[in-house]
C-alpha positions as CSV (number, residue, x, y, z in Angstrom):
1,M,222.1,55.7,272.7
2,V,220.4,57.7,270.5
3,A,219.4,56.6,267.5
4,I,220.5,58.2,264.0
5,T,218.6,59.1,261.4
6,I,220.3,57.6,258.1
7,I,219.2,59.7,254.6
8,I,220.7,57.8,251.6
9,T,222.6,59.7,249.2
10,E,224.1,57.7,247.6
11,T,222.6,54.9,244.8
12,R,225.3,53.1,243.8
13,S,225.5,50.7,246.7
14,M,229.0,48.7,247.4
15,I,230.3,45.7,249.9
16,D,233.9,47.0,251.5
17,I,236.1,44.2,251.9
18,H,239.0,46.3,253.6
19,N,238.2,48.4,257.0
20,H,239.5,50.0,259.5
21,S,236.7,51.0,261.8
22,L,236.8,48.6,264.4
23,P,237.4,50.2,267.2
24,G,240.6,50.7,269.7
25,I,242.3,47.7,267.7
26,D,245.1,49.1,264.9
27,D,245.6,51.8,263.3
28,G,242.2,53.2,262.6
29,S,238.8,54.0,264.9
30,R,240.6,55.0,268.3
31,S,236.6,54.4,269.9
32,Y,233.1,53.1,269.6
33,E,231.9,56.5,268.7
34,E,234.6,57.7,265.8
35,S,233.3,53.4,264.8
36,L,230.3,54.2,264.4
37,E,230.3,57.5,262.9
38,I,232.8,56.2,260.1
39,I,229.9,53.4,259.5
40,K,226.7,55.9,259.3
41,G,228.9,58.0,256.3
42,L,230.1,54.3,255.2
43,S,225.6,53.9,255.0
44,E,224.2,57.6,253.7
45,R,228.0,57.0,250.5
46,G,226.0,53.6,249.4
47,I,227.4,50.7,251.6
48,T,226.2,48.3,252.7
49,D,227.7,46.1,253.5
50,I,231.1,46.2,255.9
51,F,234.1,43.1,256.1
52,L,236.3,44.8,259.4
53,T,240.0,44.3,258.8
54,P,242.3,44.9,260.9
55,H,245.7,44.5,261.2
56,F,247.4,41.5,262.5
57,I,251.8,42.6,262.1
58,E,253.4,39.4,263.8
59,G,255.7,41.0,265.2
60,T,254.2,44.5,266.5
61,N,251.9,45.2,269.3
62,Q,249.1,45.2,266.3
63,V,248.6,41.1,266.7
64,S,245.5,41.7,268.9
65,P,244.0,38.5,270.6
66,R,241.1,37.1,268.0
67,F,239.1,36.9,271.4
68,E,239.6,40.4,271.7
69,N,238.6,41.3,267.7
70,T,235.1,39.0,268.5
71,N,233.9,40.8,271.7
72,R,234.9,44.7,270.2
73,Y,233.2,43.5,266.9
74,N,230.0,41.8,268.8
75,Y,229.6,45.6,270.6
76,L,229.8,47.6,267.8
77,R,226.8,45.4,265.7
78,A,224.9,46.3,268.0
79,S,225.3,49.6,268.7
80,V,225.1,50.0,264.9
81,R,221.8,47.7,264.8
82,H,220.8,49.9,267.8
83,A,221.7,53.5,265.7
84,H,219.1,52.4,263.3
85,I,222.2,52.1,260.5
86,P,221.5,50.2,257.9
87,V,225.1,48.0,257.6
88,N,226.4,44.7,257.8
89,L,229.2,44.0,259.0
90,Y,231.9,40.8,259.5
91,L,234.8,40.2,261.3
92,G,238.4,39.4,259.4
93,N,241.5,40.5,259.5
94,E,244.7,42.4,256.7
95,I,246.8,40.0,257.5
96,Y,250.4,40.9,257.0
97,I,252.5,38.4,255.1
98,N,254.6,36.3,257.5
99,R,255.7,32.3,256.5
100,N,253.6,31.6,260.3
101,I,249.8,32.7,258.3
102,E,248.3,28.8,257.7
103,K,249.9,27.7,261.2
104,L,248.4,30.9,262.6
105,L,245.1,29.9,261.3
106,R,245.4,26.4,262.6
107,F,245.7,27.6,265.8
108,G,242.9,30.7,265.7
109,Q,244.4,33.9,266.3
110,L,244.2,34.1,262.0
111,K,240.6,35.3,261.0
112,T,239.5,34.9,257.0
113,L,236.9,37.1,256.0
114,G,233.3,36.3,257.8
115,E,232.4,32.5,257.1
116,S,234.2,32.5,254.0
117,N,238.0,30.9,252.7
118,F,239.1,34.2,251.8
119,L,242.2,35.5,253.5
120,L,242.9,39.4,253.3
121,I,246.6,39.4,253.1
122,E,249.3,42.4,252.5
123,L,252.8,43.0,251.3
124,P,255.3,45.4,253.4
125,M,254.8,48.9,250.7
126,S,258.0,48.0,248.9
127,G,255.9,45.1,247.4
128,E,259.5,43.2,248.7
129,Y,259.4,40.5,250.9
130,P,261.1,36.5,250.3
131,D,258.9,33.8,248.2
132,Y,255.5,36.0,248.9
133,E,254.7,33.8,245.9
134,G,255.9,30.9,247.7
135,I,253.4,31.7,250.9
136,F,250.0,32.0,248.5
137,L,250.5,28.7,247.2
138,E,250.4,27.1,250.4
139,L,247.9,28.7,251.6
140,I,245.8,28.5,248.0
141,N,247.1,24.2,247.9
142,H,245.3,24.4,252.2
143,G,241.6,25.6,250.3
144,Y,242.2,29.0,250.7
145,R,241.6,32.1,248.6
146,V,243.4,34.6,248.9
147,I,243.1,37.7,248.2
148,L,246.1,40.8,248.3
149,A,245.4,43.9,249.4
150,H,246.0,47.2,247.3
151,P,248.3,45.9,244.9
152,E,248.4,49.1,243.0
153,R,250.3,50.9,245.3
154,Y,253.2,48.4,246.1
155,H,256.4,50.2,244.3
156,S,257.7,47.1,242.5
157,F,254.5,46.7,241.2
158,Q,254.3,49.6,239.9
159,K,257.5,48.9,238.1
160,D,256.8,46.2,236.6
161,Y,253.3,44.6,236.0
162,N,253.9,41.0,235.5
163,R,254.5,40.5,239.1
164,I,250.6,41.3,238.9
165,L,249.9,38.6,236.5
166,E,252.4,36.3,237.7
167,L,250.4,36.5,241.0
168,Q,246.9,36.0,238.9
169,S,248.8,33.6,237.1
170,I,248.5,31.7,240.3
171,G,245.1,32.1,241.4
172,V,245.7,35.3,243.6
173,L,242.4,37.7,243.6
174,F,242.4,41.5,243.6
175,Q,241.6,43.7,245.9
176,C,242.1,48.0,245.0
177,N,241.0,51.1,247.2
178,L,238.7,53.2,246.0
179,G,241.3,56.6,246.3
180,S,243.8,55.4,243.9
181,I,241.7,56.2,241.5
182,I,241.3,59.7,242.2
183,D,245.5,60.3,243.3
184,Q,245.0,59.9,246.9
185,Y,248.5,57.3,247.1
186,G,249.4,58.3,244.4
187,K,250.2,58.7,240.2
188,E,251.6,55.2,239.7
189,A,249.3,53.7,241.9
190,R,246.2,55.9,239.4
191,K,248.2,54.3,237.1
192,T,248.3,51.2,238.0
193,L,244.9,51.0,238.7
194,I,243.9,52.0,235.6
195,R,246.4,49.2,233.4
196,M,244.4,46.7,236.2
197,I,241.2,47.8,235.1
198,K,241.9,47.9,231.8
199,D,243.2,44.3,232.0
200,D,240.0,43.6,234.2
201,L,241.8,41.8,237.2
202,I,240.5,43.4,240.1
203,F,237.6,41.2,242.5
204,A,237.3,43.7,244.4
205,F,237.1,47.1,246.3
206,G,237.3,48.4,249.3
207,T,237.5,51.7,251.3
208,D,240.5,51.0,253.3
209,I,239.4,53.5,255.5
210,H,240.6,54.1,259.4
211,H,238.8,57.4,260.4
212,V,236.1,60.1,259.8
213,R,237.8,62.4,258.3
214,D,238.6,59.8,254.9
215,F,235.2,59.2,253.7
216,G,234.6,62.7,251.6
217,E,235.8,60.8,248.8
218,I,234.4,57.9,248.7
219,S,231.7,59.1,246.3
220,R,233.9,61.0,243.8
221,A,236.2,58.3,243.5
222,K,232.8,55.6,242.6
223,A,232.2,58.2,240.2
224,A,235.3,58.3,238.5
225,L,235.6,54.7,238.2
226,G,232.6,55.0,236.3
227,K,234.7,56.6,233.5
228,Y,236.6,53.2,232.9
229,Y,233.5,50.5,234.0
230,T,229.9,50.1,232.5
231,E,227.4,50.4,235.5
232,N,227.0,46.3,234.4
233,D,230.5,46.2,235.0
234,L,231.1,48.3,238.0
235,H,228.0,46.7,240.1
236,Q,229.5,43.7,239.5
237,I,232.9,44.5,240.8
238,L,231.3,46.4,244.1
239,N,228.6,43.9,244.6
240,E,228.6,40.6,242.7
241,N,231.7,39.7,243.6
242,P,232.4,40.2,246.9
243,K,228.8,38.6,247.3
244,V,230.6,35.5,247.3
245,L,232.4,36.4,251.1
246,L,228.7,36.1,252.6
247,Q,228.1,32.9,251.2
248,G,230.8,31.6,253.5
249,S,232.3,29.8,250.2
């Protein structure tokens, strides 16, 4: 494999905790070549660490065995090192909400984020699911830390902001998508995101990147966040908060 020369063009660094660059697993990257191109582009845009979070959606074809994810992850990590791309990779899942999450974790079918006890969980885009709060509480009571993926995108959360506040009150953390600040997911997602920023509800951001074509707006999105955060607060959100996942805590 030919080494790839990296030129860092983005000074504001970031840890990406939501990423679909593990190839051939879900609706993200389709090949190792595409994955390397995505990861190279993210590195050039200041991303230093990436949690690969392929979908796990029970009852669909996106339920790849953990051993398969691990094998692909190990090969991709070796390829990134061989290409001299200065990014650290970690394995996880983006888990579609279901009542069997705790059991699937016990039997090793699901992956926490890296070696931490944090879980990245998504809801239907409507935001509607029977007793999702109860499922989150069960996981928290079993010692897991629940991070809800892109709450600003869920339609029912956009209509009823109190749903976000209720989840925060039981200890759920929130990962928002960078692209929401620049209308990538519509005006309602941006409005909800800005309200969450003002209420200091966001634990971390993620790219939620799926394909090469998606990384062009990352620098613009990070710049747009600078309108709402001080430099120190933005560093906290982009780096220090997600850094606890690297420590396995």
